[in-house]
C-alpha positions in Angstrom: 59.4 -9.4 -20.1 62.6 -7.0 -19.4 66.0 -7.0 -20.8 68.6 -8.6 -18.5 70.2 -6.2 -15.9 73.3 -4.4 -17.3 72.4 -6.0 -20.7 72.8 -3.9 -23.8 69.1 -3.0 -25.4 69.0 -5.4 -28.8 66.2 -4.4 -31.0 66.2 -7.2 -33.4 63.0 -8.5 -34.7 62.3 -12.7 -33.8 63.6 -15.0 -36.1 62.9 -18.3 -37.5 59.3 -18.4 -37.8 57.8 -21.5 -38.5 54.6 -22.6 -39.0 53.3 -26.4 -39.2 49.9 -27.8 -39.9 48.2 -30.2 -37.9 44.4 -30.9 -38.6 43.1 -27.7 -38.7 45.1 -26.0 -36.5 48.3 -24.1 -37.3 51.4 -24.6 -34.7 53.9 -21.3 -34.8 57.5 -21.3 -33.6 60.2 -18.8 -33.0 63.2 -17.9 -31.4 63.1 -14.1 -29.4 66.5 -12.4 -30.3 65.8 -9.2 -28.5 66.7 -8.3 -25.1 65.2 -4.8 -25.1 61.9 -4.5 -23.0 58.5 -5.4 -25.3 57.1 -8.4 -27.1 55.4 -9.2 -30.4 52.1 -9.0 -32.1 51.3 -12.4 -33.9 49.8 -11.2 -37.3 48.2 -13.4 -40.6 46.5 -12.4 -43.8 45.3 -14.7 -47.0 46.6 -13.2 -49.9 45.8 -9.9 -51.0 44.6 -9.0 -47.5 46.1 -7.0 -45.0 47.9 -8.5 -42.1 45.4 -8.5 -39.0 46.6 -9.1 -35.3 45.2 -12.1 -33.7 47.3 -11.9 -30.5 50.4 -10.6 -28.0 53.5 -12.9 -27.1 55.8 -12.2 -24.0 59.5 -12.7 -24.7 59.5 -16.1 -23.2 56.8 -17.1 -25.4 58.1 -18.9 -28.4 55.0 -21.1 -29.3 51.4 -20.1 -30.8 48.4 -22.1 -31.7 45.9 -20.6 -34.7 43.1 -23.3 -34.3 40.5 -24.3 -36.3 41.7 -22.6 -39.4 38.8 -22.9 -42.4 39.9 -25.4 -44.9 41.1 -24.4 -47.8 42.8 -21.6 -46.8 46.0 -20.1 -47.4 47.6 -18.0 -44.6 50.6 -15.8 -43.9 52.0 -15.3 -40.2 54.5 -12.9 -39.4 55.6 -11.6 -35.7 55.9 -7.6 -35.2 57.7 -6.7 -32.4 56.8 -3.9 -29.9 59.4 -2.3 -28.1 59.1 -0.5 -24.8 59.4 -0.7 -20.8 56.7 -0.5 -18.8 55.4 1.9 -16.2 55.7 1.3 -12.0 52.6 -0.7 -11.7 49.4 0.6 -9.8 47.3 -1.6 -7.7 43.7 -1.0 -6.7 40.8 -3.3 -5.5 37.0 -3.8 -7.7 34.0 -3.4 -5.4 30.9 -5.5 -5.8 27.8 -4.0 -7.8 24.6 -3.6 -6.3 21.7 -5.8 -7.5 19.8 -4.4 -10.0 22.3 -1.4 -10.9 24.1 -1.3 -14.6 26.7 0.5 -15.4 26.8 2.7 -18.2 30.2 4.0 -18.9 31.9 3.3 -22.1 35.5 1.8 -22.6 37.8 3.9 -23.8 40.3 7.1 -23.5 39.1 9.8 -20.8 37.8 13.0 -22.2 39.8 16.0 -20.9 43.2 14.2 -20.4 46.3 16.1 -19.7 48.5 17.9 -22.0 52.1 17.4 -22.0 52.7 20.7 -20.4 56.5 20.9 -18.9 56.9 17.1 -18.5 60.6 16.2 -20.1 60.2 13.8 -22.9 62.5 11.9 -24.7 62.8 9.6 -27.4 62.0 6.1 -27.1 64.0 4.6 -30.1 67.5 5.5 -29.1 69.3 2.9 -26.4 70.1 6.6 -24.8 67.1 8.0 -23.5 64.7 4.7 -23.7 64.4 4.5 -20.0 63.6 8.3 -20.0 60.4 7.7 -21.9 58.9 5.5 -19.6 55.7 6.6 -18.5 55.1 8.4 -15.0 52.9 9.1 -12.6 50.2 6.3 -13.2 47.0 6.2 -11.1 43.6 4.2 -10.7 40.6 5.3 -9.3 37.3 3.8 -9.5 34.3 5.1 -11.1 32.1 2.6 -10.6 32.5 -0.6 -8.4 34.2 -2.8 -11.5 35.4 0.4 -13.8 38.9 1.6 -13.0 40.0 5.0 -15.0 44.0 5.1 -15.6 45.7 8.6 -15.7 49.5 9.1 -16.8 52.4 11.4 -17.7 53.2 10.7 -21.7 57.3 11.1 -21.1 58.2 9.5 -24.7 58.4 12.2 -28.0 58.2 9.3 -30.8 56.0 6.3 -29.7 53.9 4.6 -31.9 51.3 4.0 -29.4 50.6 2.8 -25.7 49.5 -0.4 -24.6 47.5 -1.0 -21.0 48.4 -4.1 -19.6 46.2 -5.7 -16.8 46.6 -8.4 -14.4 44.5 -9.8 -11.7 45.7 -11.0 -8.0 49.0 -10.0 -6.8 50.6 -12.7 -8.8 48.7 -13.0 -12.1 50.4 -12.5 -15.5 50.0 -9.5 -17.4 47.6 -9.7 -20.4 47.1 -6.4 -22.7 43.4 -5.0 -22.2 44.2 -1.8 -24.7 45.8 -0.1 -27.7 45.6 3.1 -27.9 47.1 6.3 -30.1 50.6 7.8 -29.7 49.9 10.9 -26.8 47.5 8.7 -25.0 47.2 9.7 -21.2 44.0 8.0 -19.7 42.1 4.7 -20.4 38.9 3.6 -18.6 38.5 -0.3 -18.1 35.2 -1.3 -17.9 33.5 -4.7 -16.5 36.6 -5.6 -14.5 35.8 -9.0 -12.0 34.0 -7.8 -9.1 35.9 -7.5 -5.4 39.0 -8.6 -7.4 42.5 -6.8 -6.9 43.6 -5.5 -10.0 47.3 -4.4 -11.1 47.7 -2.1 -13.9 50.7 -0.6 -15.9 51.3 0.8 -19.6 53.7 1.3 -22.0 55.1 3.5 -24.3 56.4 1.7 -27.6 57.5 1.8 -31.0 57.3 -1.2 -33.5 60.2 -2.9 -34.9 61.2 -5.4 -37.8 58.8 -8.1 -38.5 60.1 -11.2 -38.3 60.5 -13.2 -41.8 57.1 -14.5 -42.8 55.8 -18.6 -42.6 53.8 -19.4 -45.0 50.8 -22.6 -44.9 47.7 -24.1 -46.8 45.1 -25.6 -45.0 43.9 -29.0 -46.9 40.9 -28.9 -48.3 37.7 -30.6 -46.2 38.0 -33.5 -48.6 41.5 -34.4 -47.2 40.9 -33.8 -43.4 42.0 -37.0 -41.3 37.9 -38.1 -40.0 
């Protein structure tokens, strides 16, 4: 999920996106061309509609399947890369919820988040300052046995947003758990598994140029294989 050591940062979009229909599934394949840390959003639309995010993929992923698509639908797909280096990880272990106790906290940014103040900030969009824009000082605390409050310092001047990423146990893969607006410095994640070691990291990011589009039409139901 990061550029090779000493390799120049490259923010190119994914290339050679193809979409193939198999029964009612759409199988996407592509090649990642960037070297900068980040990933890409897999998006789709139908004619006349805005694009909608389906999932996010890390750089090692080059295929994805959209399952059980509606017969007769015409769909266009694209990949929208996001670039940004993740913060250092913070680790916390959730507790056990007492019987009969229900959590009432809501998931989302925390009130009263710290402003940038005198923190040095840098552009995330320039190779020379890319690393200096990485969020810093990530902390985690339990606000309920299975709820975690995260806080960090925003060090980017021109990010498109923030991603919160979580992994369960010490070897688990990171998954996105929140997409936040620019200048975010906090987030509460609720309903994590009880008694579980959780690793968190956050990432300021900016969007890159989209991949080529790929369009398919799902056969009408009458033409589907029975």
